[in-house]
C-alpha positions, 0 to 999 in steps of 0.5 A, a space after each residue: 158915768 157911761 162906760 167906754 163900750 156903751 159910749 162906742 155902741 151909742 156912737 155907732 148907732 148915731 152914725 148908722 142913723 145919720 148914714 141911713 138918712 143921708 143915703 136916702 137923701 142922696 140916692 142914687 149916686 150910681 146906676 140903678 138896675 130894674 129887673 123885669 122878670 120876663 122877656 122883652 116885648 110884653 106888657 111888663 117890659 113895656 111898662 118897665 121901660 117907661 118908668 125906667 126912662 122917667 126915673 133916669 130923668 129924675 135921678 140923673 143916673 141911668 136906670 138900666 132894664 135887665 130882662 131876666 125871664 124864665 120860670 114864670 118870673 121866678 128867676 128874676 124875682 129870686 135875683 132881686 130877693 138875693 140882691 144887696 139891700 141898698 136900692 140899686 137893684 129893684 124888681 118890676 113885679 106883677 100880679 103873677 110874680 107876687 100874688 099868683 105864683 105863691 099858690 101855683 108853685 109850692 116850692 119857690 126859690 124865695 119866700 114871697 111873704 118875706 123876700 121883698 119890700 113893696 115900693 109902689 104900684 105903677 099901673 093897672 093892666 086891664 085885659 081884653 076879652 077877644 075873639 077871632 073875627 070869624 066868630 059871629 058873637 059881637 058882644 060878651 053876652 052873645 059869646 056866652 050864649 054861643 059857648 053854652 050852646 056848644 059846650 067843649 067845642 070852643 077853645 081859648 088861648 093863654 100866655 101860659 098856665 096860671 098867668 093872669 089871662 088864664 085865671 081871668 078866663 077861668 073866672 069867666 067860665 066859673 061865673 058863666 057856667 061855660 065849658 071852654 077848653 084851655 090851650 096854654 102857650 109860652 107867652 102872649 105873642 104866640 097865644 095871640 098869633 093863633 087866635 088871629 089865625 083862627 086856631 082858637 076862638 077866644 083869649 084874654 090878654 092885656 089891652 097893652 098887648 092886644 090893642 094894636 091887633 084890635 085896632 087893625 081889625 085882626 081881632 074883635 074885642 068884646 069887653 075889657 075886664 077892669 071896673 072902667 073902660 080904658 082910653 085905648 079902647 073907649 068903645 069897648 064895654 067892661 064885662 061888668 057893664 055888658 054881661 057879668 056885674 061885678 066882674 073884675 080881673 086885671 093885671 098890674 105892675 109895681 116896684 119892689 126892693 129886696 127885704 131889708 132895704 132901709 124904710 126911708 130909702 123905700 119911701 124915697 123911691 116910692 115918692 119919686 115914682 109918684 112924682 114921675 107918674 103924676 106927669 100928664 105926658 107919662 099918664 097919657 103914654 101909659 093910657 094910650 097903651 091900655 094901662 091905667 097909671 096908679 101909684 100907692 104908698 109902700 103900705 098900700 101896695 103891700 095890702 094890695 099884694 096880700 089881698 090879691 094873693 088871697 083872692 087868687 089862692 081861692 080861684 086856683 084851689 076851686 078851679 084846681 089850676 096847675 102848671 101842668 
């Protein structure tokens, strides 16, 4: 015979399981907040607004983009890490917040290994290797030759020390044996503006941020940094095919929930992300901006984050990169 305390415990357990399943099936029943841990206007923000718009249509509930920029994404990420574990507060993380910051900042306000439940990758963001049009180099190989002939005389801008553009440039320098001075800025906008003005000669920025300036003739793209050409700049070769075989340095964006969010709810959100990203019009919209739509399972996204974290930890150590 089952005693009363045990019977009550079993009843509560069954009820909890039932509620969890029902919650995932009916989610969401109210507005969802998508935290973008960067200011409006950048690549993460643009991608976040597209996915928020599509999930709003699918769910029949508003998905509200909340920009919480600052501290290289730490403020927004920390907000989500401490949010209720109910799926109603999600993070649009990127390669910086999830894979680079853990090696760059020794004291994050959260534990990057345990604070989040990865949901799905959303898109890859290849970078464009760009020069001011006054630079005579028309190809990456020509620029490498020019940089080698003028060690320490050329400069490159980045959106900030330790970001994906900075690390891509350092990988480029490492693989080419060139000495190009780094000039960090507070964001991609000013970094690109000074490249256009001719105050620096080179920059690596997401195609999403740079393609408009390239198409307008204000900048010259020598290469893109992914393993394939991008639809937004079809005539621009990859660095791997034009000068550096095997070179691959991209950014990406993806959805994460607070750790402890019920697994069936995480899977439900991931399935909905895959569904909206499978729409051809949505794919074309991302592609026109220079992004490569790509979704994953939560498990695949977790493995990607771990692999990139290990990869960039090695780069940060070997190049002695700091935020100073």
